[in-house]
C-alpha positions in Angstrom: -27.4 49.7 -55.7 -25.3 50.6 -52.3 -22.7 52.9 -52.1 -19.6 52.5 -50.1 -21.2 54.9 -46.7 -24.0 52.4 -47.0 -22.5 49.3 -46.7 -19.6 50.6 -44.5 -22.7 51.4 -42.1 -24.4 47.8 -42.5 -20.9 46.3 -41.6 -20.5 48.0 -38.6 -24.1 47.4 -37.5 -23.6 43.5 -38.4 -20.4 43.5 -36.1 -22.3 45.6 -32.9 -25.0 43.1 -33.1 -22.9 40.1 -33.4 -21.0 41.6 -30.1 -24.3 42.4 -28.1 -25.8 38.7 -29.2 -22.3 37.0 -28.3 -22.3 39.1 -25.0 -18.7 40.3 -26.0 -19.1 43.6 -24.1 -19.1 41.2 -20.6 -15.4 41.2 -19.3 -15.1 37.0 -19.4 -12.3 34.9 -20.4 -14.6 32.4 -21.9 -12.6 29.2 -21.2 -14.3 26.4 -22.8 -13.5 24.2 -19.4 -15.0 26.6 -17.3 -18.2 27.3 -19.9 -20.8 25.9 -19.8 -22.1 23.8 -23.6 -25.3 23.7 -24.6 -26.4 21.2 -27.5 -22.6 21.5 -28.4 -21.7 24.9 -28.3 -20.0 26.8 -26.1 -22.1 29.4 -24.0 -20.4 33.0 -24.7 -19.8 33.4 -20.6 -18.2 31.3 -17.8 -20.0 29.6 -15.3 -19.7 32.6 -12.9 -20.0 35.4 -15.0 -23.4 33.2 -16.1 -24.3 33.1 -12.3 -23.6 36.7 -11.6 -26.3 37.8 -14.6 -28.6 35.1 -13.1 -28.1 36.5 -9.8 -29.4 40.3 -11.2 -32.5 38.9 -12.0 -33.1 39.4 -7.9 -33.0 43.4 -8.2 -36.3 44.0 -10.4 -38.0 41.1 -7.7 -36.6 43.4 -4.7 -37.5 46.0 -5.8 -41.1 45.3 -6.5 -41.5 44.0 -2.6 -39.7 47.2 -1.6 -37.6 44.9 0.2 -34.4 46.6 2.0 -31.4 45.2 2.7 -28.2 46.5 5.0 -25.8 47.4 2.6 -23.1 44.8 5.1 -25.3 42.1 3.7 -24.8 42.7 0.3 -21.1 43.6 0.9 -20.9 40.4 2.4 -22.4 38.0 0.3 -19.5 39.3 -2.9 -16.6 38.1 -0.6 -17.4 34.1 -1.0 -16.7 35.0 -4.7 -13.7 37.2 -4.4 -12.1 34.7 -2.1 -12.6 31.8 -4.6 -11.2 34.0 -7.5 -8.1 35.6 -5.4 -7.4 32.1 -3.8 -7.5 30.5 -7.7 -5.5 33.6 -9.1 -2.8 32.9 -6.5 -2.6 29.5 -7.8 -3.3 28.4 -4.0 -6.0 25.9 -5.2 -8.2 24.9 -7.7 -11.7 26.4 -8.2 -14.7 24.0 -9.7 -17.4 25.0 -11.9 -20.1 24.3 -9.0 -18.1 26.4 -6.7 -18.0 29.6 -9.4 -22.0 28.5 -9.8 -22.3 29.3 -6.0 -20.4 31.7 -5.2 -21.2 33.9 -8.4 -25.1 33.7 -7.8 -24.3 34.9 -4.1 -22.2 37.7 -5.5 -24.9 38.7 -7.8 -27.9 38.2 -5.2 -25.2 40.8 -2.8 -24.8 43.7 -5.8 -28.5 42.9 -6.2 -29.3 43.8 -2.9 -27.2 46.8 -2.9 -28.5 48.3 -6.1 -32.3 47.7 -5.2 -31.8 49.4 -1.3 -29.8 52.3 -2.6 -32.6 52.8 -5.7 -35.3 52.3 -3.2 -33.4 55.4 -0.8 -32.8 57.3 -3.4 -36.1 57.4 -4.8 -37.5 58.0 -1.5 -35.2 60.9 -0.9 -36.2 62.5 -4.3 -39.9 62.2 -4.0 -39.5 64.5 -0.7 -38.5 66.6 -2.8 -41.4 66.7 -5.1 
């Protein structure tokens, strides 16, 4: 038989697992009109956030290939998403899901470039001291 302390712990564990599986730790608006639907169920992220995460998959590839990029290029690849999001937020125009996918993917790859380049630079710098 479970005591109250153990039962409460299990409840917290279940809640945390539901949050992790549901990707609730990612700050996303999750609007149904801007989110993909698979098998009749809404994916827990919008198209833009999902595309950014897919772009992050380039990070291990860049690291494994020992690729370094100019930091300005990674920053530049984030500008289309910032412009798209800002102009939509200001209601100057309406974006669409295809544009959200493209700009999110560019942003994710750009962030991956910055992360990989900085990681490779830092690891090379640290190895000089070993």
